[in-house]
A tleap script that builds the chain and sets N, CA, C and O, in Angstrom:
source leaprc.protein.ff14SB
mol = sequence {
  NMET LEU SER GLY MET SER THR ALA ALA PRO
  ALA ARG PRO THR ARG GLU GLU THR ALA ARG
  LEU PHE HIE ALA LEU SER ASP PRO THR ARG
  LEU ARG ILE VAL GLU LEU LEU ARG HIE GLY
  GLU ARG CYS VAL CYS ASP LEU THR GLU ALA
  ALA ALA ALA ALA GLN SER ARG LEU SER PHE
  HIE LEU ARG VAL LEU LYS ASP ALA GLY LEU
  VAL SER ASP ARG ARG GLU GLY ARG TRP ILE
  TYR TYR GLU ILE ARG ARG ASP ALA LEU ASP
  THR LEU GLY ALA VAL LEU GLY SER PHE GLU
  PRO HIE ALA PRO SER ALA LYS ARG ARG GLY
  CYS CYS CALA
}
set mol.1.N position { -40.202 30.959 12.232 }
set mol.1.CA position { -40.905 32.241 13.105 }
set mol.1.C position { -41.472 31.400 13.971 }
set mol.1.O position { -41.674 30.187 13.912 }
set mol.2.N position { -41.772 32.449 15.026 }
set mol.2.CA position { -42.540 32.020 16.053 }
set mol.2.C position { -42.402 30.339 16.647 }
set mol.2.O position { -43.279 29.533 16.961 }
set mol.3.N position { -41.318 30.264 16.640 }
set mol.3.CA position { -41.173 28.805 17.428 }
set mol.3.C position { -41.162 28.853 18.857 }
set mol.3.O position { -40.990 29.909 19.466 }
set mol.4.N position { -41.310 27.930 19.323 }
set mol.4.CA position { -41.526 27.638 21.096 }
set mol.4.C position { -42.388 28.640 21.787 }
set mol.4.O position { -42.748 29.679 21.233 }
set mol.5.N position { -42.647 28.378 22.758 }
set mol.5.CA position { -43.378 29.034 23.939 }
set mol.5.C position { -42.317 29.497 24.745 }
set mol.5.O position { -41.455 28.743 25.195 }
set mol.6.N position { -42.366 31.149 25.013 }
set mol.6.CA position { -41.555 31.725 26.047 }
set mol.6.C position { -42.373 32.898 26.789 }
set mol.6.O position { -43.347 33.517 26.362 }
set mol.7.N position { -41.777 33.016 27.886 }
set mol.7.CA position { -42.064 34.024 28.589 }
set mol.7.C position { -41.428 35.051 28.684 }
set mol.7.O position { -41.697 35.801 29.622 }
set mol.8.N position { -40.524 35.360 27.867 }
set mol.8.CA position { -39.613 36.718 27.747 }
set mol.8.C position { -40.628 37.489 26.576 }
set mol.8.O position { -41.539 37.042 25.880 }
set mol.9.N position { -40.098 38.693 26.688 }
set mol.9.CA position { -40.746 39.479 25.373 }
set mol.9.C position { -40.480 39.040 23.880 }
set mol.9.O position { -39.395 38.887 23.319 }
set mol.10.N position { -41.819 38.870 23.364 }
set mol.10.CA position { -41.344 38.317 21.954 }
set mol.10.C position { -40.730 38.988 20.949 }
set mol.10.O position { -41.178 40.058 20.537 }
set mol.11.N position { -39.465 38.329 20.378 }
set mol.11.CA position { -38.588 38.825 19.591 }
set mol.11.C position { -39.225 39.582 18.468 }
set mol.11.O position { -40.273 39.164 17.975 }
set mol.12.N position { -38.690 40.593 18.070 }
set mol.12.CA position { -39.440 41.205 17.003 }
set mol.12.C position { -39.064 40.641 15.473 }
set mol.12.O position { -37.928 40.301 15.144 }
set mol.13.N position { -40.090 40.611 14.715 }
set mol.13.CA position { -40.274 39.539 13.596 }
set mol.13.C position { -39.704 40.562 12.215 }
set mol.13.O position { -39.803 41.765 11.974 }
set mol.14.N position { -39.108 39.451 11.525 }
set mol.14.CA position { -38.890 40.376 10.129 }
set mol.14.C position { -39.685 41.113 9.606 }
set mol.14.O position { -40.847 40.867 9.928 }
set mol.15.N position { -39.539 41.994 8.868 }
set mol.15.CA position { -40.753 42.550 7.371 }
set mol.15.C position { -41.757 41.398 6.824 }
set mol.15.O position { -42.960 41.306 6.584 }
set mol.16.N position { -40.444 40.454 6.751 }
set mol.16.CA position { -41.277 39.458 5.698 }
set mol.16.C position { -42.628 38.396 6.632 }
set mol.16.O position { -43.669 37.874 6.233 }
set mol.17.N position { -41.951 38.446 7.989 }
set mol.17.CA position { -42.533 37.591 9.040 }
set mol.17.C position { -43.854 38.478 9.331 }
set mol.17.O position { -44.946 37.939 9.515 }
set mol.18.N position { -43.686 39.782 9.355 }
set mol.18.CA position { -44.851 40.751 9.821 }
set mol.18.C position { -46.042 40.807 9.012 }
set mol.18.O position { -47.228 40.872 9.337 }
set mol.19.N position { -45.189 40.746 7.323 }
set mol.19.CA position { -46.237 40.737 6.278 }
set mol.19.C position { -47.289 39.458 6.470 }
set mol.19.O position { -48.501 39.673 6.446 }
set mol.20.N position { -46.849 38.345 6.629 }
set mol.20.CA position { -47.227 37.104 6.792 }
set mol.20.C position { -48.622 37.063 7.915 }
set mol.20.O position { -49.782 36.651 7.889 }
set mol.21.N position { -47.871 37.635 8.704 }
set mol.21.CA position { -48.991 37.487 9.786 }
set mol.21.C position { -50.176 38.529 9.402 }
set mol.21.O position { -51.331 38.156 9.607 }
set mol.22.N position { -49.951 39.784 8.870 }
set mol.22.CA position { -51.326 40.472 8.488 }
set mol.22.C position { -51.776 39.779 6.884 }
set mol.22.O position { -52.947 39.802 6.507 }
set mol.23.N position { -51.247 39.496 6.487 }
set mol.23.CA position { -51.499 38.633 5.342 }
set mol.23.C position { -52.529 37.616 6.103 }
set mol.23.O position { -53.571 37.421 5.476 }
set mol.24.N position { -52.454 37.203 6.866 }
set mol.24.CA position { -53.259 35.643 7.323 }
set mol.24.C position { -54.440 36.145 8.102 }
set mol.24.O position { -55.475 35.565 8.433 }
set mol.25.N position { -54.026 37.363 8.310 }
set mol.25.CA position { -55.444 38.102 9.244 }
set mol.25.C position { -56.371 38.658 7.958 }
set mol.25.O position { -57.583 38.595 8.164 }
set mol.26.N position { -56.070 39.044 7.021 }
set mol.26.CA position { -56.964 40.173 6.049 }
set mol.26.C position { -57.828 39.198 5.464 }
set mol.26.O position { -58.091 39.554 4.315 }
set mol.27.N position { -58.411 38.061 5.780 }
set mol.27.CA position { -59.563 37.541 4.870 }
set mol.27.C position { -60.293 37.384 5.904 }
set mol.27.O position { -59.805 37.166 7.013 }
set mol.28.N position { -61.432 37.464 5.701 }
set mol.28.CA position { -62.778 37.830 6.698 }
set mol.28.C position { -62.804 35.750 7.012 }
set mol.28.O position { -62.881 35.488 8.212 }
set mol.29.N position { -62.761 34.801 6.306 }
set mol.29.CA position { -62.661 33.371 6.672 }
set mol.29.C position { -61.733 32.992 7.854 }
set mol.29.O position { -61.894 32.416 8.930 }
set mol.30.N position { -60.634 33.594 7.160 }
set mol.30.CA position { -59.499 33.826 8.298 }
set mol.30.C position { -59.772 34.243 9.318 }
set mol.30.O position { -59.714 33.442 10.252 }
set mol.31.N position { -60.113 35.406 9.560 }
set mol.31.CA position { -60.733 36.210 11.048 }
set mol.31.C position { -61.691 35.147 11.803 }
set mol.31.O position { -61.425 34.648 12.896 }
set mol.32.N position { -62.644 34.930 11.174 }
set mol.32.CA position { -63.599 34.149 11.496 }
set mol.32.C position { -62.843 32.763 12.301 }
set mol.32.O position { -62.968 32.622 13.518 }
set mol.33.N position { -62.146 31.895 11.551 }
set mol.33.CA position { -61.306 30.917 12.130 }
set mol.33.C position { -60.675 31.576 13.295 }
set mol.33.O position { -60.905 30.882 14.285 }
set mol.34.N position { -60.065 32.492 13.558 }
set mol.34.CA position { -59.169 33.009 14.618 }
set mol.34.C position { -60.261 32.844 15.799 }
set mol.34.O position { -60.218 32.094 16.774 }
set mol.35.N position { -61.329 33.843 15.383 }
set mol.35.CA position { -62.240 33.760 16.487 }
set mol.35.C position { -62.577 33.028 17.144 }
set mol.35.O position { -62.660 33.100 18.370 }
set mol.36.N position { -62.976 31.726 16.099 }
set mol.36.CA position { -63.156 30.447 17.024 }
set mol.36.C position { -62.638 30.007 17.577 }
set mol.36.O position { -63.004 29.379 18.571 }
set mol.37.N position { -61.521 30.148 17.159 }
set mol.37.CA position { -60.187 29.131 17.899 }
set mol.37.C position { -59.502 30.234 19.124 }
set mol.37.O position { -58.326 29.974 19.376 }
set mol.38.N position { -59.979 31.182 19.745 }
set mol.38.CA position { -59.748 32.184 20.874 }
set mol.38.C position { -60.497 31.347 22.064 }
set mol.38.O position { -60.130 31.549 23.222 }
set mol.39.N position { -61.498 30.450 21.802 }
set mol.39.CA position { -62.435 29.982 22.936 }
set mol.39.C position { -61.518 28.512 23.104 }
set mol.39.O position { -62.027 27.897 24.042 }
set mol.40.N position { -60.481 27.819 22.594 }
set mol.40.CA position { -59.664 26.543 22.448 }
set mol.40.C position { -59.747 25.862 21.535 }
set mol.40.O position { -60.574 26.038 20.640 }
set mol.41.N position { -58.907 24.936 21.567 }
set mol.41.CA position { -58.420 24.242 20.494 }
set mol.41.C position { -60.257 23.343 19.810 }
set mol.41.O position { -61.218 23.022 20.509 }
set mol.42.N position { -60.105 23.208 18.387 }
set mol.42.CA position { -61.386 23.016 17.779 }
set mol.42.C position { -60.865 22.212 16.618 }
set mol.42.O position { -59.931 22.532 15.884 }
set mol.43.N position { -61.612 21.106 16.554 }
set mol.43.CA position { -61.375 19.954 15.381 }
set mol.43.C position { -62.035 20.568 14.308 }
set mol.43.O position { -63.042 21.275 14.313 }
set mol.44.N position { -61.112 20.085 13.123 }
set mol.44.CA position { -61.466 20.965 11.740 }
set mol.44.C position { -62.827 20.366 11.511 }
set mol.44.O position { -63.448 21.164 10.808 }
set mol.45.N position { -63.640 19.212 11.820 }
set mol.45.CA position { -64.613 19.303 11.231 }
set mol.45.C position { -65.947 20.397 11.962 }
set mol.45.O position { -67.017 20.710 11.441 }
set mol.46.N position { -65.435 20.764 13.225 }
set mol.46.CA position { -66.280 21.603 13.758 }
set mol.46.C position { -65.873 23.021 13.209 }
set mol.46.O position { -66.693 23.939 13.224 }
set mol.47.N position { -64.633 23.182 12.737 }
set mol.47.CA position { -64.360 24.573 11.895 }
set mol.47.C position { -65.108 24.589 10.694 }
set mol.47.O position { -65.689 25.611 10.327 }
set mol.48.N position { -65.131 23.675 10.143 }
set mol.48.CA position { -66.051 23.424 8.324 }
set mol.48.C position { -66.871 24.035 8.990 }
set mol.48.O position { -66.721 25.256 9.014 }
set mol.49.N position { -67.931 23.493 9.706 }
set mol.49.CA position { -69.205 23.801 10.186 }
set mol.49.C position { -69.507 25.305 10.808 }
set mol.49.O position { -70.529 25.897 10.462 }
set mol.50.N position { -68.750 25.785 11.567 }
set mol.50.CA position { -69.020 26.872 12.109 }
set mol.50.C position { -68.479 27.836 11.350 }
set mol.50.O position { -69.017 28.924 11.557 }
set mol.51.N position { -67.450 27.861 10.391 }
set mol.51.CA position { -67.266 28.816 9.531 }
set mol.51.C position { -67.578 28.507 8.275 }
set mol.51.O position { -66.676 28.706 7.461 }
set mol.52.N position { -68.831 27.975 7.771 }
set mol.52.CA position { -69.341 27.776 6.410 }
set mol.52.C position { -68.535 27.855 5.734 }
set mol.52.O position { -68.440 28.972 5.226 }
set mol.53.N position { -67.874 27.202 5.459 }
set mol.53.CA position { -66.640 26.833 4.390 }
set mol.53.C position { -66.609 25.255 4.141 }
set mol.53.O position { -66.660 24.390 5.015 }
set mol.54.N position { -66.497 25.033 2.504 }
set mol.54.CA position { -65.930 23.915 2.362 }
set mol.54.C position { -64.526 23.197 2.663 }
set mol.54.O position { -63.506 23.887 2.678 }
set mol.55.N position { -64.477 22.068 2.860 }
set mol.55.CA position { -63.359 21.669 3.938 }
set mol.55.C position { -62.466 21.738 2.734 }
set mol.55.O position { -61.314 21.675 3.163 }
set mol.56.N position { -62.462 21.834 1.478 }
set mol.56.CA position { -61.080 22.043 0.734 }
set mol.56.C position { -60.818 23.833 0.817 }
set mol.56.O position { -59.636 24.170 0.762 }
set mol.57.N position { -61.406 24.467 0.889 }
set mol.57.CA position { -61.720 26.039 1.173 }
set mol.57.C position { -61.036 26.339 2.472 }
set mol.57.O position { -60.233 27.261 2.615 }
set mol.58.N position { -61.433 25.440 3.481 }
set mol.58.CA position { -60.917 25.686 4.793 }
set mol.58.C position { -59.529 24.918 5.145 }
set mol.58.O position { -58.770 25.289 6.041 }
set mol.59.N position { -59.393 24.223 4.627 }
set mol.59.CA position { -57.564 23.385 4.376 }
set mol.59.C position { -57.205 24.853 3.660 }
set mol.59.O position { -56.560 25.426 4.538 }
set mol.60.N position { -57.271 25.516 2.812 }
set mol.60.CA position { -56.497 26.332 2.444 }
set mol.60.C position { -56.418 27.518 3.337 }
set mol.60.O position { -55.313 28.061 3.339 }
set mol.61.N position { -57.429 28.107 4.179 }
set mol.61.CA position { -57.166 29.114 5.067 }
set mol.61.C position { -56.444 28.445 6.184 }
set mol.61.O position { -55.285 28.844 6.289 }
set mol.62.N position { -56.773 27.612 6.981 }
set mol.62.CA position { -55.868 27.111 7.779 }
set mol.62.C position { -54.246 26.684 7.663 }
set mol.62.O position { -53.397 26.769 8.549 }
set mol.63.N position { -54.070 26.138 6.116 }
set mol.63.CA position { -52.811 26.324 5.947 }
set mol.63.C position { -51.612 27.627 5.855 }
set mol.63.O position { -50.385 27.637 5.955 }
set mol.64.N position { -52.883 28.928 5.558 }
set mol.64.CA position { -52.322 30.234 5.543 }
set mol.64.C position { -51.946 30.640 7.070 }
set mol.64.O position { -50.824 30.975 7.449 }
set mol.65.N position { -52.945 30.555 7.751 }
set mol.65.CA position { -52.894 30.511 9.270 }
set mol.65.C position { -51.967 29.770 9.769 }
set mol.65.O position { -51.417 30.329 10.718 }
set mol.66.N position { -51.474 28.529 9.481 }
set mol.66.CA position { -50.283 27.853 9.824 }
set mol.66.C position { -49.290 28.165 9.461 }
set mol.66.O position { -48.454 28.297 10.355 }
set mol.67.N position { -48.940 28.377 8.391 }
set mol.67.CA position { -47.827 29.179 7.785 }
set mol.67.C position { -47.307 30.591 8.137 }
set mol.67.O position { -46.201 31.084 7.914 }
set mol.68.N position { -48.349 31.090 8.722 }
set mol.68.CA position { -47.874 32.706 9.552 }
set mol.68.C position { -47.568 32.417 11.020 }
set mol.68.O position { -47.195 33.216 11.879 }
set mol.69.N position { -47.873 30.717 11.162 }
set mol.69.CA position { -47.683 30.708 12.772 }
set mol.69.C position { -48.309 31.100 13.750 }
set mol.69.O position { -47.900 31.262 14.899 }
set mol.70.N position { -49.903 31.358 13.079 }
set mol.70.CA position { -50.748 31.840 13.707 }
set mol.70.C position { -51.335 30.667 14.704 }
set mol.70.O position { -51.706 30.869 15.860 }
set mol.71.N position { -51.343 29.394 14.017 }
set mol.71.CA position { -52.349 28.162 14.492 }
set mol.71.C position { -51.327 27.280 14.317 }
set mol.71.O position { -50.505 27.404 13.409 }
set mol.72.N position { -51.312 26.169 15.323 }
set mol.72.CA position { -50.980 24.705 15.192 }
set mol.72.C position { -51.822 23.782 15.149 }
set mol.72.O position { -52.997 24.087 15.357 }
set mol.73.N position { -51.560 22.727 14.937 }
set mol.73.CA position { -52.239 21.487 14.756 }
set mol.73.C position { -51.394 20.484 15.321 }
set mol.73.O position { -50.189 20.414 15.562 }
set mol.74.N position { -52.896 19.330 15.538 }
set mol.74.CA position { -52.301 18.074 16.151 }
set mol.74.C position { -53.104 16.910 15.539 }
set mol.74.O position { -54.287 17.107 15.259 }
set mol.75.N position { -52.691 16.034 15.376 }
set mol.75.CA position { -53.718 14.788 14.966 }
set mol.75.C position { -53.867 13.492 16.154 }
set mol.75.O position { -53.141 12.789 16.857 }
set mol.76.N position { -55.010 13.661 15.916 }
set mol.76.CA position { -55.804 12.597 17.346 }
set mol.76.C position { -56.995 11.298 16.269 }
set mol.76.O position { -58.174 11.418 15.934 }
set mol.77.N position { -56.073 10.258 16.039 }
set mol.77.CA position { -56.907 9.561 14.945 }
set mol.77.C position { -57.014 10.121 13.578 }
set mol.77.O position { -56.178 10.854 13.052 }
set mol.78.N position { -57.899 9.790 13.158 }
set mol.78.CA position { -58.210 10.686 12.037 }
set mol.78.C position { -58.641 11.953 11.970 }
set mol.78.O position { -59.162 12.386 10.942 }
set mol.79.N position { -58.488 12.609 12.940 }
set mol.79.CA position { -59.205 13.882 13.018 }
set mol.79.C position { -57.939 14.862 13.444 }
set mol.79.O position { -56.902 14.537 14.022 }
set mol.80.N position { -58.334 16.093 12.998 }
set mol.80.CA position { -56.747 17.160 13.115 }
set mol.80.C position { -57.607 18.342 14.191 }
set mol.80.O position { -58.657 18.952 13.991 }
set mol.81.N position { -56.947 18.349 15.023 }
set mol.81.CA position { -57.333 19.861 15.818 }
set mol.81.C position { -56.436 21.133 15.749 }
set mol.81.O position { -55.268 21.067 15.366 }
set mol.82.N position { -56.987 22.208 16.108 }
set mol.82.CA position { -56.346 23.502 15.577 }
set mol.82.C position { -56.414 24.193 16.854 }
set mol.82.O position { -57.372 23.838 17.542 }
set mol.83.N position { -55.537 25.228 17.443 }
set mol.83.CA position { -55.758 26.065 18.085 }
set mol.83.C position { -54.398 27.206 17.519 }
set mol.83.O position { -53.541 27.185 16.636 }
set mol.84.N position { -54.889 28.281 18.781 }
set mol.84.CA position { -54.219 29.597 18.487 }
set mol.84.C position { -52.987 29.640 18.885 }
set mol.84.O position { -53.043 29.282 20.061 }
set mol.85.N position { -51.721 29.897 18.575 }
set mol.85.CA position { -50.571 30.129 19.029 }
set mol.85.C position { -50.498 31.172 20.123 }
set mol.85.O position { -50.718 32.261 19.593 }
set mol.86.N position { -50.328 31.281 21.150 }
set mol.86.CA position { -50.198 32.124 22.068 }
set mol.86.C position { -49.212 32.935 22.138 }
set mol.86.O position { -49.359 34.019 22.703 }
set mol.87.N position { -47.834 32.511 21.492 }
set mol.87.CA position { -46.831 33.622 21.347 }
set mol.87.C position { -46.862 33.839 19.827 }
set mol.87.O position { -45.947 34.510 19.350 }
set mol.88.N position { -47.499 33.510 19.278 }
set mol.88.CA position { -47.775 33.901 18.021 }
set mol.88.C position { -48.809 35.711 18.169 }
set mol.88.O position { -48.636 36.733 17.504 }
set mol.89.N position { -49.588 35.500 19.042 }
set mol.89.CA position { -50.299 36.531 19.451 }
set mol.89.C position { -49.721 37.440 20.189 }
set mol.89.O position { -49.989 38.639 20.116 }
set mol.90.N position { -48.999 37.005 20.850 }
set mol.90.CA position { -47.975 37.884 21.750 }
set mol.90.C position { -46.986 38.734 20.730 }
set mol.90.O position { -46.870 39.904 21.094 }
set mol.91.N position { -46.390 38.465 19.762 }
set mol.91.CA position { -45.633 38.720 18.530 }
set mol.91.C position { -46.428 39.470 17.939 }
set mol.91.O position { -45.807 40.474 17.591 }
set mol.92.N position { -47.487 39.520 17.635 }
set mol.92.CA position { -48.904 40.479 16.873 }
set mol.92.C position { -48.746 41.679 17.570 }
set mol.92.O position { -48.221 42.625 16.981 }
set mol.93.N position { -49.150 41.807 18.845 }
set mol.93.CA position { -49.246 42.806 19.862 }
set mol.93.C position { -47.975 43.674 19.782 }
set mol.93.O position { -47.993 44.875 19.514 }
set mol.94.N position { -46.915 42.978 20.032 }
set mol.94.CA position { -45.670 43.521 20.061 }
set mol.94.C position { -45.636 44.143 18.562 }
set mol.94.O position { -45.198 45.286 18.433 }
set mol.95.N position { -46.046 43.486 17.527 }
set mol.95.CA position { -45.565 44.553 16.380 }
set mol.95.C position { -46.720 45.639 16.492 }
set mol.95.O position { -46.384 46.823 16.473 }
set mol.96.N position { -47.951 45.330 16.599 }
set mol.96.CA position { -48.970 46.658 16.721 }
set mol.96.C position { -48.236 47.658 17.722 }
set mol.96.O position { -48.040 48.791 17.282 }
set mol.97.N position { -47.812 47.375 19.005 }
set mol.97.CA position { -47.217 48.371 19.736 }
set mol.97.C position { -46.033 49.125 19.330 }
set mol.97.O position { -45.638 50.240 19.672 }
set mol.98.N position { -45.619 48.369 18.623 }
set mol.98.CA position { -44.432 49.240 17.206 }
set mol.98.C position { -44.705 50.213 16.561 }
set mol.98.O position { -43.933 51.046 16.084 }
set mol.99.N position { -46.394 50.135 16.484 }
set mol.99.CA position { -46.101 51.169 15.278 }
set mol.99.C position { -46.885 52.654 15.981 }
set mol.99.O position { -47.186 53.693 15.395 }
set mol.100.N position { -47.076 52.262 17.530 }
set mol.100.CA position { -47.342 53.592 18.204 }
set mol.100.C position { -46.190 54.752 17.799 }
set mol.100.O position { -45.007 54.518 17.554 }
set mol.101.N position { -46.890 56.138 17.795 }
set mol.101.CA position { -45.943 57.202 17.065 }
set mol.101.C position { -45.313 57.435 18.211 }
set mol.101.O position { -45.909 57.304 19.280 }
set mol.102.N position { -43.737 57.896 18.132 }
set mol.102.CA position { -42.898 58.490 18.965 }
set mol.102.C position { -42.916 59.843 19.371 }
set mol.102.O position { -43.063 60.601 18.412 }
set mol.103.N position { -42.823 60.377 20.414 }
set mol.103.CA position { -43.004 62.032 20.693 }
set mol.103.C position { -42.177 62.556 19.544 }
set mol.103.O position { -41.318 61.938 18.915 }
set mol.104.N position { -42.581 63.798 19.378 }
set mol.104.CA position { -41.971 64.397 18.158 }
set mol.104.C position { -40.968 65.243 19.184 }
set mol.104.O position { -41.122 65.831 20.255 }
set mol.105.N position { -39.559 64.918 18.035 }
set mol.105.CA position { -37.986 65.918 18.794 }
set mol.105.C position { -38.342 67.037 18.258 }
set mol.105.O position { -39.067 67.483 17.369 }
set mol.106.N position { -37.302 67.499 19.412 }
set mol.106.CA position { -36.937 69.251 19.016 }
set mol.106.C position { -36.975 69.393 17.885 }
set mol.106.O position { -38.012 69.795 17.357 }
set mol.107.N position { -35.690 69.068 17.049 }
set mol.107.CA position { -35.069 68.836 16.092 }
set mol.107.C position { -35.282 68.081 15.236 }
set mol.107.O position { -34.995 66.898 15.417 }
set mol.108.N position { -35.992 68.613 13.728 }
set mol.108.CA position { -36.011 67.490 12.631 }
set mol.108.C position { -35.045 67.303 11.748 }
set mol.108.O position { -34.495 68.355 11.424 }
set mol.109.N position { -34.534 66.106 11.110 }
set mol.109.CA position { -33.921 66.060 10.466 }
set mol.109.C position { -34.158 65.861 8.946 }
set mol.109.O position { -35.298 65.401 8.895 }
set mol.110.N position { -33.705 65.961 7.747 }
set mol.110.CA position { -33.985 65.533 6.551 }
set mol.110.C position { -33.935 66.686 5.449 }
set mol.110.O position { -33.321 67.752 5.488 }
set mol.111.N position { -34.762 66.159 4.453 }
set mol.111.CA position { -35.064 67.095 3.680 }
set mol.111.C position { -36.138 68.514 4.053 }
set mol.111.O position { -36.186 69.595 3.465 }
set mol.112.N position { -36.707 68.170 4.902 }
set mol.112.CA position { -37.786 69.267 5.647 }
set mol.112.C position { -37.602 69.957 6.749 }
set mol.112.O position { -38.443 70.695 7.264 }
set mol.113.N position { -36.314 69.707 7.216 }
set mol.113.CA position { -35.654 70.590 8.454 }
set mol.113.C position { -35.982 72.102 8.503 }
set mol.113.O position { -35.519 72.806 9.400 }
savepdb mol mol.pdb
quit
């Protein structure tokens, strides 16, 4: 899911992928991590302090965000750096935009027509 960077419109994720994105953002600690990462890449040690979370708990939250495709990581020596994946934010924006109501049609179909 959400692999690679592209300038094209993001592909519509499956319902499962969409649920994973929303689940990843449904926790206050994970939202705080995303807020911290919007300013750029951060070392896990900086995130631990800024998110006021124990290292083991922070690792869990970062794993949820990474599994959802919202963040990526890279290792430099003994430190791990995390950043937001721009393509994931584009996908999330497309998903939210798809929830916009359509104009009502002149003729309704279904049981209440």
